[in-house]
C-alpha positions in Angstrom: -31.1 -17.5 134.5 -28.5 -19.5 136.3 -25.1 -19.1 134.7 -22.8 -22.2 134.5 -19.1 -22.8 133.9 -18.0 -24.4 130.6 -15.6 -27.3 130.8 -15.4 -28.6 134.4 -12.9 -31.5 134.1 -11.0 -29.8 136.9 -14.0 -30.0 139.2 -14.6 -33.7 138.3 -11.0 -34.6 138.9 -10.5 -37.2 141.7 -8.4 -34.9 143.8 -11.0 -32.2 143.7 -13.9 -34.5 144.4 -12.1 -35.9 147.5 -11.7 -32.5 149.0 -15.4 -31.5 148.3 -16.6 -34.8 149.7 -14.6 -34.3 152.9 -16.1 -30.9 153.5 -19.7 -31.7 152.5 -19.6 -34.7 154.8 -19.3 -32.3 157.7 -21.1 -29.2 156.5 -23.6 -30.3 154.0 -23.8 -29.7 150.2 -24.0 -25.9 150.4 -21.1 -25.4 152.8 -18.4 -25.1 150.0 -17.9 -23.3 146.7 -15.1 -22.6 144.3 -14.0 -19.0 144.4 -12.0 -16.4 142.6 -9.4 -17.2 139.9 -10.5 -20.7 139.1 -14.1 -19.6 138.5 -13.0 -16.5 136.5 -10.6 -18.4 134.3 -13.1 -21.2 133.7 -15.6 -18.7 132.5 -13.1 -16.9 130.1 -11.3 -20.0 128.9 -8.0 -19.4 130.6 -5.7 -21.9 132.2 -6.6 -22.8 135.8 -3.5 -22.9 137.9 -4.9 -22.9 141.4 -8.1 -24.1 142.8 -9.4 -22.1 145.8 -12.4 -22.9 147.8 -14.6 -20.9 150.2 -16.6 -22.5 153.0 -18.9 -21.7 155.8 -17.0 -24.2 158.0 -14.6 -22.7 160.5 -10.8 -23.5 160.2 -10.9 -26.2 163.0 -13.9 -27.8 161.3 -12.1 -27.8 158.0 -9.0 -29.4 159.5 -11.1 -32.0 161.2 -13.1 -32.8 158.0 -10.0 -33.2 156.0 -8.2 -35.4 158.5 -11.3 -37.5 159.0 -11.3 -38.2 155.2 -7.6 -39.1 155.3 -6.4 -35.9 153.6 -3.6 -33.8 154.9 -4.5 -30.4 156.3 -1.8 -27.7 156.4 -2.5 -24.5 158.5 -1.0 -22.1 156.0 -3.0 -19.0 157.2 -5.3 -20.3 159.8 -5.4 -17.0 161.7 -7.0 -15.5 158.6 -9.2 -18.5 158.0 -7.1 -20.4 155.4 -6.2 -24.1 155.5 -4.5 -25.9 152.6 -5.6 -29.3 151.7 -3.3 -31.9 150.1 -5.2 -34.3 147.9 -3.5 -36.7 145.4 -0.4 -34.5 145.4 -2.4 -31.3 144.5 -3.0 -28.4 146.9 -6.3 -26.7 147.5 -6.6 -23.4 149.5 -9.7 -23.5 151.6 -10.8 -20.2 153.3 -13.7 -19.7 155.7 -16.1 -16.9 154.7 -14.9 -13.6 156.2 -15.8 -10.0 156.7 -13.4 -7.2 157.6 -13.6 -5.8 161.1 -10.7 -3.4 160.9 -8.1 -2.5 158.2 -5.1 -0.2 158.1 -4.1 -0.5 154.4 -1.7 -3.3 155.0 -3.3 -5.8 157.4 -6.9 -6.7 158.1 -8.6 -8.0 161.3 -11.3 -10.3 160.1 -14.3 -12.2 161.6 -15.7 -15.3 160.2 -19.2 -15.3 158.7 -21.7 -17.6 157.0 -22.9 -14.9 154.6 -21.6 -15.3 151.0 -22.5 -11.7 150.2 -20.4 -10.4 153.1 -17.4 -12.5 151.9 -17.8 -11.1 148.4 -18.0 -7.5 149.6 -14.5 -7.7 151.0 -12.9 -9.0 147.8 -11.0 -6.7 145.4 -12.6 -6.9 141.9 -16.0 -8.0 140.8 -14.5 -10.7 138.4 -12.8 -12.2 141.5 -15.9 -12.2 143.6 -17.5 -15.1 141.7 -18.3 -18.5 143.2 -19.3 -21.8 141.7 -20.7 -25.0 143.3 -19.7 -28.6 142.6 -22.1 -28.7 139.6 -20.5 -25.6 138.0 -23.4 -23.2 138.8 -22.1 -19.7 139.1 -23.0 -17.4 142.0 -22.5 -13.7 141.5 -23.2 -11.8 144.8 -22.1 -8.4 143.3 -24.5 -8.8 140.4 -21.9 -7.8 137.8 -18.9 -10.1 138.2 -20.0 -12.6 135.6 -20.5 -10.0 132.9 -17.3 -8.0 133.9 -15.2 -11.2 133.6 -16.5 -12.0 130.1 -16.1 -8.3 129.0 -12.6 -7.9 130.6 -13.8 -5.0 132.8 -11.7 -4.6 135.9 -13.9 -3.0 138.5 -13.5 -2.8 142.2 -16.2 -4.3 144.4 -18.2 -1.4 145.7 -16.3 1.9 146.2 -12.8 1.8 144.7 -11.2 4.2 147.3 -12.6 2.1 150.1 -11.3 -1.2 148.6 -7.8 0.4 148.2 -7.7 1.9 151.7 -8.3 -1.7 153.0 -5.1 -2.8 151.3 -2.9 -0.4 149.3 -1.3 -3.3 147.4 -4.6 -3.5 145.5 -3.3 -0.6 143.4 -0.6 -2.9 142.0 -3.1 -5.8 141.8 -5.3 -3.6 139.7 -2.7 -3.0 137.1 -1.5 -6.6 137.2 -5.1 -7.9 136.6 -5.5 -5.3 133.9 -2.5 -6.6 132.1 -3.7 -10.2 132.3 -7.4 -9.9 131.9 -8.4 -6.3 130.9 -10.0 -5.3 127.7 -11.2 -2.0 126.3 -11.3 1.3 128.2 -10.2 1.0 131.9 -12.6 2.0 134.6 -12.1 5.7 135.3 -13.0 5.4 139.0 -10.5 2.6 139.5 -7.7 4.6 137.8 -8.5 7.7 139.8 -8.5 5.8 143.1 -5.1 4.1 142.2 -3.6 7.5 141.4 -4.9 9.1 144.5 -3.6 6.3 146.8 -0.2 5.7 145.2 1.9 7.3 147.9 0.7 4.7 150.4 2.4 1.9 148.4 5.5 2.9 150.3 3.8 1.3 153.3 3.5 -2.1 151.6 6.3 -4.7 152.1 8.9 -4.8 149.3 8.4 -8.5 149.0 4.6 -8.1 148.2 5.4 -5.3 145.8 8.0 -7.2 143.9 5.7 -10.2 143.5 3.0 -8.0 142.0 5.4 -6.2 139.7 7.0 -9.4 138.3 3.5 -11.0 137.9 2.4 -7.9 135.9 5.5 -8.0 133.8 4.9 -11.7 133.1 1.7 -11.0 131.2 1.7 -11.7 127.4 1.5 -7.9 126.8 1.9 -5.7 129.8 2.4 -2.6 127.7 -1.1 -1.0 127.9 -1.2 -1.5 131.7 2.3 -0.1 132.2 1.4 3.0 130.1 -1.5 3.6 132.5 0.7 3.0 135.5 3.2 5.5 134.2 0.5 8.1 133.4 -1.1 7.7 136.9 2.2 8.1 138.7 2.1 4.6 140.1 5.1 3.3 138.1 7.2 6.2 139.4 6.1 5.5 142.9 7.2 1.8 143.0 10.1 2.1 140.5 11.5 5.6 140.7 14.6 4.4 138.8 12.5 3.7 135.7 13.7 5.8 132.7 10.7 5.2 130.5 8.9 2.5 128.5 10.6 2.6 125.2 13.1 -0.3 125.7 10.4 -2.3 127.4 8.0 -1.8 124.6 10.6 -2.9 122.1 11.6 -6.0 124.2 8.0 -7.2 124.4 7.7 -6.7 120.6 10.9 -8.7 120.1 9.7 -11.5 122.3 6.5 -11.7 120.4 8.0 -11.5 116.9 10.9 -13.9 117.7 8.8 -16.4 119.7 10.9 -15.8 122.9 9.3 -16.7 126.2 8.0 -13.8 128.4 10.8 -12.9 130.8 9.6 -10.7 133.7 13.0 -10.0 135.2 14.5 -9.0 131.8 11.5 -6.8 131.2 12.2 -5.1 134.6 15.8 -4.6 133.4 14.5 -2.9 130.3 12.8 -0.2 132.4 16.1 0.7 134.2 19.3 2.6 133.4 21.9 0.4 131.8 24.2 0.1 134.8 24.9 -2.7 137.1 24.5 -0.2 140.0 20.9 0.5 139.0 20.2 -3.3 138.9 21.8 -3.7 142.4 19.8 -0.7 143.8 16.5 -2.0 142.5 17.3 -5.5 143.6 17.8 -4.2 147.1 14.8 -1.9 147.2 12.4 -4.6 145.9 14.1 -7.3 148.0 14.6 -9.6 145.1 16.2 -13.0 145.7 20.0 -13.2 145.6 19.8 -15.0 142.2 17.4 -12.3 140.8 19.5 -9.5 142.0 22.7 -11.0 140.6 21.0 -11.6 137.2 19.6 -8.1 137.1 22.9 -6.4 137.9 24.8 -8.6 135.4 22.2 -8.0 132.6 22.6 -4.3 133.1 26.4 -4.2 132.9 27.9 -2.5 130.0 31.3 -4.3 129.5 32.0 -5.9 127.3 29.9 -3.8 125.0 27.6 -5.7 122.7 26.7 -4.4 119.2 24.7 -5.9 116.4 27.7 -5.8 114.0 30.1 -7.9 116.2 32.1 -10.4 114.4 31.7 -14.1 115.5 35.1 -13.9 117.0 34.2 -10.9 119.1 30.9 -12.5 120.1 32.8 -15.6 121.3 35.0 -13.4 123.4 32.0 -11.8 125.0 30.3 -15.2 125.5 33.4 -16.5 127.3 33.5 -13.4 129.6 29.8 -13.3 130.4 28.6 -16.9 130.2 25.7 -18.0 128.0 22.8 -16.8 130.2 24.2 -13.3 130.8 25.2 -13.0 127.1 21.7 -13.8 126.0 20.2 -11.2 128.5 22.7 -8.6 127.3 22.0 -9.2 123.6 18.2 -8.9 124.2 18.6 -5.7 126.1 20.9 -4.2 123.6 18.5 -5.2 120.9 15.6 -3.5 122.8 17.6 -0.3 123.2 18.5 -0.3 119.5 16.2 1.8 117.3 17.2 0.2 114.0 14.8 -2.5 112.9 17.1 -3.5 110.1 19.6 -4.9 112.6 17.1 -7.7 113.7 18.9 -10.5 111.7 22.2 -9.6 113.3 20.8 -9.6 116.8 19.0 -12.9 116.1 22.3 -14.2 114.8 24.1 -13.3 118.0 21.5 -15.1 120.1 21.8 -18.2 117.8 25.6 -18.1 118.1 25.3 -18.0 121.9 22.9 -20.9 121.9 25.0 -23.0 119.5 28.5 -22.5 120.7 29.9 -24.6 123.5 31.9 -22.3 125.7 35.2 -24.0 126.2 37.0 -24.4 129.5 40.6 -23.1 129.7 42.7 -26.2 129.5 45.6 -25.3 131.8 45.6 -25.2 135.6 47.9 -23.9 138.3 49.5 -27.4 138.4 50.6 -27.0 134.8 52.3 -23.7 135.6 54.1 -25.1 138.6 55.2 -28.1 136.5 56.7 -25.6 134.0 59.0 -24.3 136.8 57.1 -21.4 138.4 57.2 -21.6 142.2 53.9 -21.8 144.1 52.6 -18.3 144.9 51.1 -15.2 143.1 53.3 -15.7 140.0 51.3 -18.9 139.2 48.1 -16.8 138.8 49.9 -14.2 136.8 51.3 -16.7 134.4 48.0 -18.5 134.1 46.3 -15.2 133.3 48.8 -14.2 130.6 48.4 -17.6 128.9 44.6 -17.4 129.1 44.6 -13.9 127.6 46.7 -15.2 124.7 44.4 -18.2 124.4 41.3 -15.9 124.1 43.0 -13.7 121.6 43.8 -16.8 119.6 40.0 -17.5 119.4 40.3 -20.4 122.0 42.8 -22.5 120.2 42.7 -26.1 121.5 46.1 -27.2 120.2 47.8 -28.5 123.4 51.3 -28.1 121.9 50.7 -24.4 121.2 49.4 -23.8 124.7 52.5 -25.5 126.3 54.8 -23.5 124.1 53.1 -20.3 125.0 53.3 -21.3 128.7 57.0 -21.8 128.4 57.4 -18.4 126.8 55.5 -16.8 129.6 57.4 -18.6 132.3 60.7 -17.5 130.7 59.6 -13.9 130.8 58.7 -14.0 134.5 61.1 -12.6 137.1 61.4 -14.9 140.1 
């Protein structure tokens, strides 16, 4: 019996139909099929973020077909058979059917083919080796991808060791897909192959590793997959600084209970020692972006120390020192490291205070200090710092007269 997709509004969309029509005009009705994630997600009722297509046309033929139809063709990976089509502002990745000629665990030399089964045989998991035509009819060359997708069974196509040896990053992809789509007991052969090949993850580029790790941590509940990663030794291989899963487990529970958004980078921080140095080291080893590295290091800093029983005044001081974003990160991490559920209202109150308080700007400048009689130079900064410290201790008093009087007292006490 032919299996079909459910709702296919994404197929019927004008942008999608334009790309299909362009390719079919050159290669005929059977030259193109949807493939991978869009088919899998349509089957299981998940959101479809990207639409990928597989085709028997060669990359030059794809480019020519798109341009002939007035669509933009972008050669994003043409040496590997991939062309990106731009239709009505939406991108579609189109890849020529391929078979592996040679692999080294990081890169693959491929040859183009017109055989759909050969293309399916080189894919990672059975649930990703699914195709669908323009009418939504599903093609399942492995013979089990359809049922595996519905059941949440993550199984490598063919022999697990062979698939992993073709690209060792598939070890991390296994745990990432397990976190997002897995149900029930994991496949024993897949887990054994991941554990056996974990040392070769050191050969994968840090950029590819960090993308997989952060995508995994972005799942609604990555905890079961992370437990398996830890037990198999894979987590220790890619993140040797990880102390354990306790804080991460609590953070995910807090996000779920308090309706916070999933935060992959903060979840990464929850796996690490609470030191800025640890954050900087992991940021370098995973080659995170500068913004990610800075946020990770700041979130893992320990001063000022945050505790659930902070007074509002103490919390405002910390907010002023850290800024709203870092304060929120630090509160969540401190909450996750706390083992006292009864403190939940206090932690939630600190977050609410951080969201509701407008962090003030210190109202004096160096010009005010010079106007008060301090000559330009290092004493200006010293005077400004002393007044700012007093202002913070006074809980950010905004009385201009009091600030000027304090400035005058500080100026009188300076030796110049």
